[in-house]
N, C-alpha and C positions, 0 to 999 in steps of 0.2 A: 318705534323709532326707525327712521330711514337709515339704511346701511347700504348705500349705492355701491354696487360692484363687489361686495363682499358677502359671504355666507357665514352667518353666526352659528357656532357650534355649542359652546357652553358659556353661560353668563353668571355673574354674581354682582351683588350690590356693594358699593363703597359704604363705609361706616356711617357717613352723613346722610345716606339715602338720596342724594342728589345726582349721583353718577352711577353708571354701571361699568364693569370691565368684562370683556369677553374675548374668547378665542374665535378667530375667523379666518377664512381662506378666500382668496380671490383666484380666478382662473390662472393656472400656470405658476402660482407662487406657493411657497410653504406657509404653514400656519403662522399666525401672528397674534399678538395680544394688543387689544385696543381698549380705550376708555371712551365714554360718551355721556354727555350731560342729558338727563332725562327731560329737561325743559326744552331741549332742541339743540341743534348744532350737528356738525359732522363728526364721525368717528376720528379719534386721534391715536396713532400707534404709540404704545408706551414701552415697547421692547423691540429688539431686532427680530427679523424673521427667524422662524424656527423655534420659538418659545411659546408655550401655552401655560396659562395661569390656572392655579387651583385655589388660592386663598389670598386674602388681602389682610394686611396688618391692621390692628385696631385703630391706629392713627391715619390709615389710608395712604401711607407713604411708600409701602413696599408690597410687591406681589410675590408670593412663593410660587415657583414655576418649575416645569420640567423642560428640558431641551427635546427637540423633535426625535432624536434617536434614543431618548430615554436612558442616557448614560449618567445623568447627574441631576441633582436638585439645585435650584438657583434662587437667589434673592434679587429681584429686579426693582430698581428705584422708579417710582411712577413719574417723577418729574425729570427724568433723564439721568444719564450716567451709565457707567459700565455694570453689566450683570455681575453678581458675585456668587461664585460657586460655593456651595455649602459642604465643607469637608466633613467626612465621617458619616454622612447620611447614606442610607442603603441605596443601592442602585434599583432594586425592585420596590414595588409598592406605590402608594399614592398619597398625596398630601390631603389631609382632611380639613385642617384649619390652623390658624395661629392660636396660641393660648391667649387668655385675657390680657396678659401683660405685654404681649408682642415679643417676648424674649424666647419663645419656643414654638415649635410646630408639632401638631399631632399627625403622625404618619401611620398608615395602615398597610399590612401585608395584603397580598392578593390571594391567599389561600384560606382554607378552613381548618381549624378555627381561626377566625380573623384576629390577628395580633396587632394591637395599637400600641405604639411607643410615642414617647414625648422626646423630641429632638431639641437640645439646647443649642441655640444659634451661636452663642459666644464660645462655648467650649467644644461643640461638635459631639457632645456626649448623648447617647441614647439611653433612655430609661423605660423599662416596661411599664405600661399603664393599665391595660385591660386586655382580656381575651374574650372574644364573643363567639359563642357556638349556638346554633339554632336548637331549640328544644326538641323538635322532631326532625331528624336528618333525612327522613324518607324522601327520596327524589331531589334532595338538595343538589344544586348545580354550582351556584356562585352567589356571592353578595353583590347586590346591585348598587345600593346607595347607603352610605353611612354618614350621619350628621351628629355633631357634638354641640353642646351648649358652650358658650365662651369660657366658662369656668372649668369645663371638662368633666363635670360631675354627672351629667346625664347624656344619654345618646338614644338614637333611634336608627333603625336600619330596615332595609327591604332586601329580599333575595329572590333568586330565580329557583323555581322548583319545577320538575317535570315528572308528573305522575301519569301513568297510562295503564290500560288493561289489555291483556292479550287473551283473545278468545280462540280456542282451537276447536274446529269442527271436524267431524268425520262422516 
């Protein structure tokens, strides 16, 4: 897809598979969230500057996002309108995905063991969901990518590991 004048960072599919949404930057401007039809056409901004998206609702109407200074989680309407701050969501962590009903978000901590919580959008309540620890922690540095199925019952992850050998000669 042509994205003239902007550099794409992270992308995801809309539920219908006909459009993508992505975070992108252009020279001298802050990050911004766009959508684009995969059949062609120009990128269209779907949020004010300074927001980056991490998950799209099952109906494709909202993107769960962070603001650039990472002080809050937000719900952004794809078809326009004011971003809505999500009260009660932790400041730290990352958005993994919406749940299958679109009424909650799965959020992950940035430490180990990785703690995943379900955030209820209507009430702002956080519920512990799962804790993930690597089987062999030798050389473990950080989780790289975590993905969940829409029903939240299964997950997969990758992580960074640094193993090395020190040889001492005399």
